N, C-alpha and C positions, 0 to 999 in steps of 0.2 A: 567368551564363547557362547554363554547362555543367552546374552542379548542378541547375538547373531542368529541363533536358532529360533528364538522367540519371534524376531522380526520376520524371518523366513516363513514361519508358520502363520503369522498374522497376514503376511502378504499372499499366501496361498488362498486363504479365506477371502481376502479382499479381491484378488484376481478372479475368483469364481463369480463374485458379484459383478465385477466389471464386465466379464465376458457375457453374463446373462443380460446386462443392460445393453451391451453392444449388439447382441443377437436381436433384442427387442427393437432397437433402432433400425437395424438392417431389414428386419421383416416389415416394419412400417414403411421404409423407403421402397422396398419391393412392391408394396401395395400402392405406391404412388403418393404417399402422405408426405407433405413438405415438412421440413424440420420445424418450421414455425407453427405447424398444425398438430404436432405430435403431443400425445398425452401419455407420458411415460410414468410408470408407477413411482411413487415417492421414494426417495433415497438420495444418496450422495451422488452429485453429478459425476459423470465419467472422468472428466479432466481432474476434478478434485480428488477422486479416489486414486487415480494414477499418481498424482503428485504426492499424496500422503504415503502411498506404498513406496515410492522412490525415496522420500525423506526418511521413512522408517529404516529402510535398508542402508542408506548413506550414513545415518547416525550410528547404527549398530556396527557397520564396517569400520567407521572411524574409531569407535571404542575398541574394537578387536585389534585394529592396527596399532593403536597406542599401547594396549596391554601386551601385545606380542613384542613390540619394540622394547618396552620396559623389561620384560622377562629375558629377552636376548641380551640386553645391556647388563642386567643384573647377573647373568650367567657368564659375563666376561667378554662378550663381543664388543668390538669398537663401533663407534658411530659409522665409520666408513664401511665396515663389514656388514652391518645391518643395512646400510644404504644400498650396498650391492645386492643383498638378498631381496630387498623391496623394490629395487630398480629406481631409486631416488638418490639424491645427494646426501652426504653426511649432515649438511646443514638442515635439510628437511627432517631428518631423524632427530636432530637436536631440538628442532621446533616441536616435533611430536612429543618428545619427552618433557619439554618445557610446558606444553599445553596440558599434559596429564595432571589432573588434580586442580587445575585452575579453570578449565573450560568444561562445563557440563551442558552439552547441547540438549535442547528441549525435544522430547519425543513428540510426534505429531498430535497426540491426544492431550498434550499439555503437561504430562508427568515429567519430572526431572529426576534422573537417576544418577547416582555417583558412579564415576568410572571405577572399574575394578583396580585395586592396588595389588601389584605383584611384589612379593618379597618384603 
């Protein structure tokens, strides 16, 4: 859960920067400045910032999903029961549990964090 909250907080900060850059582009367009003529302050390009924010949230959500599936399974729920809760097949839950501990996705900044182990 901590990864999910941290990703959300990082994304709030990122989105504030994205919105400021978008506002700057809009203002320049209102002034009739062509995209090719724009001089926007240095920083991460809008599309790169959006992609990084999405990646950060996807990675954190995947970790949360795996940890939750593991905890539910350890507490006695069957793969089919967990699948119904998640709205996926029992095979998908099996894959999630198999991936846990073997798949450590890279965070957008290059840091690699271990998945939380429940139980």
